[in-house]
NUKE-526363 format. One record per residue (C-alpha): x, y, z; residue number from 1; residue in one letter. Coordinates in steps of 0.05 Angstrom, whole numbers, plus 5000, padded with zeros to 4 digits. Layout:
// residues N
    c1    c2    c3  num  residuo
     X     Y     Z  NUM        a
...
// end
This chain:
// residues 264
    c1    c2    c3  num  residuo
  6698  4480  3138    1        m
  6745  4540  3132    2        k
  6762  4533  3206    3        n
  6779  4460  3197    4        i
  6824  4475  3137    5        l
  6859  4530  3176    6        f
  6873  4483  3235    7        v
  6900  4430  3188    8        l
  6945  4480  3153    9        f
  6971  4507  3219   10        a
  6985  4436  3244   11        a
  7023  4418  3180   12        l
  7065  4482  3186   13        s
  7084  4464  3258   14        l
  7103  4393  3238   15        i
  7147  4416  3181   16        s
  7185  4465  3225   17        c
  7186  4430  3292   18        e
  7258  4407  3288   19        d
  7288  4474  3265   20        i
  7293  4535  3309   21        e
  7314  4606  3291   22        t
  7352  4657  3332   23        n
  7386  4724  3321   24        d
  7449  4684  3303   25        v
  7444  4611  3286   26        a
  7478  4551  3255   27        l
  7436  4489  3263   28        q
  7416  4425  3227   29        a
  7390  4354  3234   30        n
  7448  4305  3242   31        v
  7421  4236  3228   32        d
  7353  4263  3251   33        n
  7382  4290  3316   34        n
  7376  4365  3324   35        f
  7443  4401  3327   36        y
  7444  4474  3349   37        k
  7509  4512  3357   38        s
  7519  4555  3419   39        t
  7563  4601  3378   40        d
  7575  4611  3303   41        a
  7624  4651  3262   42        r
  7655  4655  3193   43        a
  7722  4678  3167   44        a
  7750  4698  3099   45        l
  7815  4661  3083   46        n
  7875  4689  3046   47        e
  7856  4653  2982   48        d
  7786  4686  2982   49        g
  7750  4624  3006   50        s
  7702  4625  3065   51        l
  7699  4580  3126   52        t
  7638  4578  3171   53        i
  7636  4542  3238   54        q
  7585  4530  3293   55        g
  7604  4495  3357   56        f
  7581  4472  3425   57        t
  7624  4447  3483   58        d
  7625  4377  3452   59        e
  7610  4384  3377   60        e
  7627  4428  3318   61        s
  7602  4435  3246   62        l
  7647  4468  3194   63        t
  7629  4490  3123   64        l
  7680  4513  3072   65        h
  7661  4546  3005   66        v
  7704  4575  2950   67        s
  7684  4648  2959   68        r
  7639  4696  2996   69        l
  7580  4706  2950   70        a
  7506  4691  2944   71        e
  7492  4626  2907   72        g
  7497  4550  2910   73        n
  7563  4516  2927   74        f
  7562  4442  2909   75        t
  7601  4393  2952   76        i
  7629  4337  2910   77        a
  7694  4302  2893   78        e
  7742  4349  2857   79        g
  7709  4413  2881   80        l
  7738  4460  2934   81        p
  7675  4461  2977   82        n
  7670  4414  3036   83        y
  7637  4402  3104   84        a
  7660  4371  3169   85        i
  7622  4348  3231   86        y
  7659  4334  3295   87        e
  7617  4291  3342   88        g
  7618  4277  3416   89        i
  7681  4239  3434   90        g
  7722  4270  3378   91        g
  7697  4229  3318   92        s
  7708  4269  3253   93        i
  7660  4261  3195   94        y
  7682  4294  3130   95        t
  7656  4301  3059   96        t
  7727  4296  3033   97        r
  7740  4263  2986   98        p
  7674  4232  2964   99        n
  7617  4263  3004  100        g
  7562  4302  2970  101        e
  7518  4362  2988  102        g
  7506  4435  2976  103        v
  7515  4500  3015  104        v
  7470  4557  2993  105        t
  7487  4628  3013  106        i
  7421  4664  3005  107        s
  7441  4731  3034  108        e
  7505  4770  3045  109        v
  7496  4833  3086  110        n
  7559  4874  3070  111        e
  7540  4930  3117  112        a
  7535  4885  3178  113        n
  7583  4833  3151  114        k
  7535  4775  3163  115        t
  7509  4718  3120  116        l
  7449  4672  3118  117        s
  7434  4608  3080  118        g
  7420  4534  3082  119        t
  7461  4469  3074  120        f
  7457  4394  3071  121        n
  7509  4339  3061  122        f
  7531  4268  3076  123        n
  7598  4256  3109  124        a
  7641  4197  3129  125        f
  7682  4173  3188  126        l
  7730  4136  3142  127        p
  7718  4062  3140  128        g
  7670  4064  3198  129        i
  7606  4105  3192  130        d
  7565  4154  3150  131        t
  7521  4212  3174  132        i
  7468  4252  3137  133        y
  7461  4326  3154  134        v
  7396  4357  3131  135        s
  7355  4420  3140  136        k
  7417  4460  3156  137        g
  7406  4534  3169  138        a
  7452  4594  3175  139        l
  7424  4659  3200  140        y
  7461  4725  3212  141        n
  7528  4691  3219  142        v
  7584  4743  3224  143        s
  7641  4736  3175  144        y
  7686  4787  3209  145        s
  7718  4737  3255  146        g
  7790  4713  3256  147        g
  7820  4648  3231  148        d
  7780  4583  3239  149        i
  7820  4520  3251  150        v
  7806  4460  3206  151        d
  7790  4403  3255  152        p
  7815  4350  3206  153        t
  7885  4379  3203  154        n
  7911  4377  3275  155        a
  7983  4361  3256  156        g
  8025  4302  3233  157        t
  8009  4228  3244  158        f
  8040  4165  3213  159        s
  8053  4092  3226  160        a
  8064  4024  3192  161        k
  8007  3973  3190  162        v
  8035  3903  3180  163        d
  8096  3936  3149  164        g
  8056  3980  3101  165        n
  8059  4055  3106  166        q
  7998  4087  3140  167        f
  7991  4160  3118  168        l
  7924  4189  3139  169        p
  7884  4241  3100  170        i
  7851  4264  3165  171        i
  7888  4279  3230  172        v
  7848  4301  3291  173        t
  7862  4314  3364  174        s
  7814  4335  3419  175        r
  7813  4344  3494  176        n
  7747  4315  3519  177        t
  7759  4338  3590  178        g
  7793  4277  3620  179        n
  7825  4249  3557  180        t
  7864  4273  3496  181        i
  7842  4233  3436  182        i
  7886  4235  3374  183        t
  7870  4197  3310  184        s
  7893  4188  3239  185        g
  7845  4162  3185  186        s
  7855  4139  3113  187        t
  7797  4124  3066  188        a
  7783  4057  3100  189        n
  7821  4052  3167  190        s
  7833  4091  3231  191        t
  7886  4090  3286  192        i
  7865  4123  3351  193        l
  7910  4141  3410  194        i
  7883  4164  3477  195        s
  7919  4190  3538  196        v
  7900  4225  3602  197        t
  7889  4300  3595  198        a
  7946  4315  3644  199        n
  7995  4264  3616  200        v
  8069  4278  3628  201        e
  8127  4257  3583  202        p
  8146  4184  3593  203        g
  8134  4113  3570  204        e
  8066  4080  3583  205        y
  8053  4006  3570  206        t
  7985  3981  3547  207        l
  7935  3961  3572  208        p
  7934  4016  3624  209        r
  7877  4057  3655  210        t
  7868  4123  3620  211        g
  7910  4103  3559  212        f
  7891  4067  3496  213        g
  7910  4050  3425  214        a
  7859  4024  3374  215        k
  7859  4003  3302  216        y
  7799  3994  3256  217        q
  7805  3971  3184  218        g
  7759  3944  3130  219        v
  7741  3885  3174  220        n
  7718  3928  3232  221        g
  7746  3943  3302  222        p
  7803  3900  3327  223        e
  7820  3881  3398  224        t
  7886  3911  3424  225        t
  7929  3859  3459  226        a
  7986  3904  3482  227        g
  8032  3961  3464  228        g
  8074  4020  3484  229        l
  8061  4096  3482  230        l
  8119  4144  3491  231        n
  8099  4216  3504  232        i
  8157  4259  3483  233        l
  8128  4329  3496  234        e
  8063  4356  3524  235        h
  8051  4431  3530  236        d
  7985  4442  3566  237        t
  7988  4518  3554  238        t
  7999  4514  3479  239        a
  7956  4451  3477  240        k
  8006  4410  3437  241        t
  8028  4338  3446  242        i
  8080  4295  3412  243        k
  8095  4221  3418  244        g
  8108  4153  3388  245        t
  8070  4087  3393  246        f
  8068  4014  3374  247        s
  8017  3961  3389  248        f
  7988  3895  3367  249        i
  7916  3873  3358  250        t
  7884  3805  3347  251        n
  7898  3813  3272  252        r
  7947  3870  3260  253        t
  8014  3897  3281  254        e
  8023  3973  3285  255        i
  8095  3997  3286  256        t
  8135  4062  3279  257        e
  8076  4104  3300  258        g
  8087  4178  3313  259        q
  8045  4241  3322  260        f
  8056  4315  3333  261        d
  7990  4352  3340  262        v
  7952  4410  3371  263        a
  7887  4395  3407  264        y
// end
């Protein structure tokens, strides 16, 4: 009987831990029940005393921001300075700002080695489009002696008019996926996305065109782009910055006076 109980206990332990691994340095979690494990992780103290932690792979990143470096619980909620961001494959940005919820727990700060460990969980939103749930997050021996960490939701400036109304995003992202530079601006319920070839040169590009795209999604879901114009004003592949203007129409909406100036 004791042997049977031991086997059952061991099996339950394996089941409860099968989707979380541990390494010498780790930032990992379940993202909508898919296991995410960073290939590198670091943290940095900001000038205002807050702490930013980031783990990343070639295609994804997960960023946590808390008000200070200290052991304890840091609640993520509207009106609080703590937040979390997940950047998925293809450049989609899910953020807890402004109305996501969660908690980051710093369970250990090793001042001698300048490392930290802890846990986290949160829900985050791709504004107006999707929600993800991040659970069983684990931090282990993440160094906080690194340099600045870039906020992936603040790539630069982005604006437009949607049917004559000002479109001012709360999230601006830009990412080079290898063949394509994808730049987007998102409000609480809509997103404009601009994509160009990774080696694009300054000039005017009419839509539709292979390697180029402009999309709009609002409260009624994705819309079909009928035509448009992209004008790339500057592209510095060394500094990884790009600047341009755009206008396009969909089956329901007209986008005018679009402009962006971002780093990717």
